[in-house]
N, C-alpha and C positions, 0 to 999 in steps of 0.2 A: 300272692307273695309280695312281701315288701321289697322294694328296689334296694340294691346294695348301694351304700353311700359312696360317692366318688372318692378316690384317694386324695389325701392332702399333698399338695405339690410344694416342695421347698426348692427354690431356684438359687443355685450357687453361681455367682459371677466372680471369678478369681483368675489370676494369671497362671496358665499352665505351660507357657513358653516364655523365654526371656530371662532376664537377670533375677526377677522376683518369682520365678516358677516354683522354687523350693518352698516358699511360703504358701503359695496357692495349693500345691500338692499336699503339704502337711495339714492344712486346714481340712481339706477334703478327706484325708485319711482319718482324722479325728471325728468328723461328722459320720463317716461311713462305719467306723468302729462302734459308735454308740447306737446307730440305727440297727446294726447287726445284733447288738446286745439285746435290744428290745424287740427283735423280730420285725423291724420296720413297721411297727404298729403302735399307735398312740391315740388316746381319746376314742377307742373303740373301732378305729379304722386303719387302713393302710396308709403309709407315708412313703412318697416317692421323692427322690432328689434328682434334679436336673442340673447339668453342669454346662457352663458357658465360659469360654476363655476370653477374659477382658484384656489380655496382653499387657496389663498395667498401663493402658492408654485411655485417656478420658473420652475420646470420641468413640472408641470401640466399646468402652464400658457403658456409655449411655445407650448405644445401639443394642447391646446385649440385655441390658435391664429392660428396655422397651419390649424386646422380644419375649422375655420371660413373663412380663406383666400382661401384655396385650395379646400375644399369640398363644403362649403356653398357659396363661391364667394361673400363674404361681400364687399360692396363698401366703408364702413367706419368702423373703429374699435374704441371702447370706453373702456378705462380702463388703467391700473389696479388701485387697491388701494395700494398694496404693492410696495414699492420702489425696493425691490429685484426682483420682477416679472418684473417691468418696465425695469430694466437693463438687465434682461434675454432675453426679447423679442426685445430689441432695434435693434440689428443687423438684425434680420429676417424682422422686419417691414421696416427697411431702405432698405434692398435688394429687398423686394417685392413692395415697393413704395405704399402700401395701406395706405391712410391717417389715422393716429391715433390721437384721441383727448383724452388727459389725464386729468381727472377731480379731481384726488386725489393724486396719488403718487408724492412725492415732493422732492426726492433726488436731490441735487443741480447739480450733474454731468450730469443728463439726457439732460439738455439744455445748458450745458457749450459748449464753442467753440470746445472742443475736441470730444464731443459726440452728439451734436445737429444734427438732421436729418431734411431735408426738408419735410419729411413725418410726423413728430411728432409735435403736437401743444398742449401746456399745459396751462390749465385754472386755475390750482392751483398755489399758490405762492410756490417758492422753499423753502427748509429748511432754507436758509439764509434770504429771504426777510422779514420774520416775526421775526425770532429768533435773528438775528444779531441786528436789531434796538432796540429790547427789552432790550439789555444790556445797551445802552446809555440812554434809557427812564427811566430805574430803577435808574440809578445814578442821573438823573436830577430830578425825581419826587418822589423818596422815600428816606428813610434813610438807605436802604440796601447797605452795602459795602462788607460784607463777606457772600457768598452764597454757599450752598451745592447743587450739581446737581444730580438728580436722573432720570433715563430713562430706557426704554426698550432696551435690548441689541440686536438690529438689525439695519440695515442700516438707516432707517428713524429716529429712536430715537437717535442714535449716531450722525448723521449728524446735527440734529436739535440742540442738546445741545452743540455740537462743535461750531456752529455758535453763539449761545448765549454767550458761554464762551469767544469767540474771541471779541465780541462786548462789553461785560461787562468788560473784562480786559483792552481793549483799552480805555474805559472811566474811568478807575481808580479803578475798582472793583477787589476783590480777590476771587478765587474759593478755598473753604476750602477742599472739597473732591468730587470725582465723584463716584457714586454708580449706578451699572447697574444690572437689574433683567431680567431674560429670558422672552420672549413672553409667555403670558398665565400663569403668575405666580398666583397660587391659594392663597398664603399666603405671604404677604409682611413683616411679623414680623421680620425676620432676617435683612432685609434691613433698616427697620424703626429703629431697635435697633442700627444699625451702625450710622444712622443720629442723633439719640437721644443722642448718647454719645459725640457729637461734639458741639462746640460753633459756631454759625453762626446767621446772622440776618434774613435769610429766606431760603427757599428751592425752587429751580427752577426745574420743573418736566416735563417730556414728557412720558405720558402713554395714550393709545388710547383704545376705545371700552370697552370691558369687563374688561380689565386691569385697565382702568381709573376709572371705578365704584368701583372696589375693592380697588385700591390704595387710592383714596380720602376718602372713608369711613374709611379705616383702619388708615389713617393718623390722622383723627379726633378722632377715638376711642383710639389711643395710646397717645393722649394728646399733640401731637407735634404742632398742629395748634395754641395753646395758646402761645407757646414759640417762634416758628419760622413760620411766615405766609407762606402759600403755594402759589406759583406763577407758571407760566409755559406757554407752548404753548397752543393754543386754543383747541387742541384735549382733553386736560384734562377735560374740562367742555363743551364739545360739546352739543348743544341744544338737541340732540337726547338721550344723557345719563343723562341729568340733572334730569328728573323725577325719575330715578332709584337711583341716588346718594342722592337726597333729601337735607335736610338742611345742611348736611356735606359740601356741595359745596359753601355755602354762604360766600361771601367776597373774593373769589379767583380772583386775577387779572391775565388775560392772554392776549396774543396778537395773532391775526389771521386775516384771510381775509374776514370773513362774520359772521354776527350774525342775527338771526331772528328779533332782536330788531332794526335793521337799519330802520331809519324813512325817507322813500322816497316813492313816489306813486307806483313805480314798485315793491318794496319789500312788501309794505302793501297788494297789490293785490296778490302777490305770496303767502304770508303767509296765507291770507284769503282762497285762493283756495286750498292750500296744507292741511290746517287744516280741511277744509270741506271734503276733500277726505280721510284723514288719522287720524283725531281726535287728532293730535299732531302738534306742530310747526315744520317747516323744519329745518334740520341741514345744516352745511356747505357742506355736501356731497349731500344732496337733491338739494341744490342750484347749486352745481357743475354739477349735472345731468341735471337740467333744462337748465343751460347755454350751456352745450354741445349740447343738442338737438336743442336749439335755433340757435346756431352757424351753425350746419350742415344744418338746414332748410333754413337759410338765404343764405348759399352758394348754395344750390340746387336751390333756387329761382333765384339767379343771373346767374346761369348756365342754367336755364330753363330745369333742369333735365338731361342735357347732360354731362355724365361722361366719355366720350370717351378719353379725354385728361387729364392725371394725373397732368401735370404741371398746366393746367387751374383749375383743382379741388383744388390743393394746394393753388394757388393764390386766388381763391374764398374764401377759409377758412381764409386766412391771412387778406384779405381786408374786410371781413364781420364783424369782431369783433368790430371795432370802431363805426359801424352803430347801434349796439345793445344797448338797455337800459336794463341792467341787474339788478337784485335785489340788488347786492352789489354796483352798481354804474358804472361809465364809465371806461372802461379798453381798452388796446390795446396790440398788440404783439410787442416784440422787434425784433431785426434782427435774433434771434435764435428761434423765434416762442414761446417764453416764455412770459406769461402775465405780463404786468406792471400794478399793481393794488394798490388801497389804502389798508393800513394795519390798523386794528382797535385795540385799547386797550379797553378791557371790564372788568367789575367787575360783578360777579354773585350777584344778589340781588332778593328779593322777590317783585313781583308786583302783588297784589291781592293774588290769590292762586297759582300763577305760579312763578317758579324760572327762571330768564332770564339772558342772558349775556348783561347787559346794557352798551352801548358805553360811555366811559368816555374820550376818546381821539382818534384822527385820524391822521395818517401820510399819506398824499396824494401821490399817484403815486410812489411807491417804485419799482425800477428796480432791476433785479438780478445783473447787472453790478455795481450798487451803493453799493452792499453788499458782493461782492465776493473778495475784495482786500486782505483779510487775507489769502486766500488759492490759488487764481488764480494768479500766478506770470508770 
């Protein structure tokens, strides 16, 4: 009798504790929902997923990735959420040549010509792909000309608002002040006081997860929303945190790569299945996990489960993406295996009893190369 092929192992390294645990949990839910849909089988064999908590810490992240590769013999890696962790594991993943699919971490340098690796495939837009176009969009579609920037003081936050500021200033806008707060800030009062003492047309912010919940609520409580409308990157009003923020989120305009309110057959089916499983709408992280699992499954199908040649595995991942009908729409990889994707402009509004990120504009097929001219010389 023929021996049964060993299962394909997909190793997830994501934060399951701490301020970014919401993102890690949602990615995992998306991965698991898709694997359940296909019966955890792809390419003619069983697919297992292994979970490791990287705690959004670079030292923990590299330890967990080494465990997944060297002890667990993972065939694919999925993660991380933190851009700092992504940069920490980049060299190890490159040297080991284990394919890594990145659903969240979006620091621009990871897929730049200097850092891009043939083993790293990113499904999230870079810090530039959404934040840089937002600058020109605001000049064209709003009356905001003087803006205060507020963000979390770590790689993702700083890279995101740097891109926005470059785009905003290139379009003729003025940055009044930059204000940065540490990750996991319990009370934003000192930072909001700084912003409140200044004259500006709006605030552009980047805060994620639990920080986003606290920041948006306190921004409303301190009365700043009435004087300076709050805008920012989509992490500020992620679908997954909107129920916790409540009415304080209403009216906020953001730009990002996915909203559960996207109206196409694939997304309607995804939202329906996700809500049935988890009683909430999916977030951009859930969709990223779903897309990641779909990409790996499609590659396995094309390989018929044969993972003996790493070059063929990487090529299968690269060529699989344009074949997929993702909830966000049609996407593809560029030459550096960074996704080229549509960018959505959304406004939070109440639809029935639910607060949603309603799509108010769409910029099709934004590439990293179209948005990196301000820093990549």
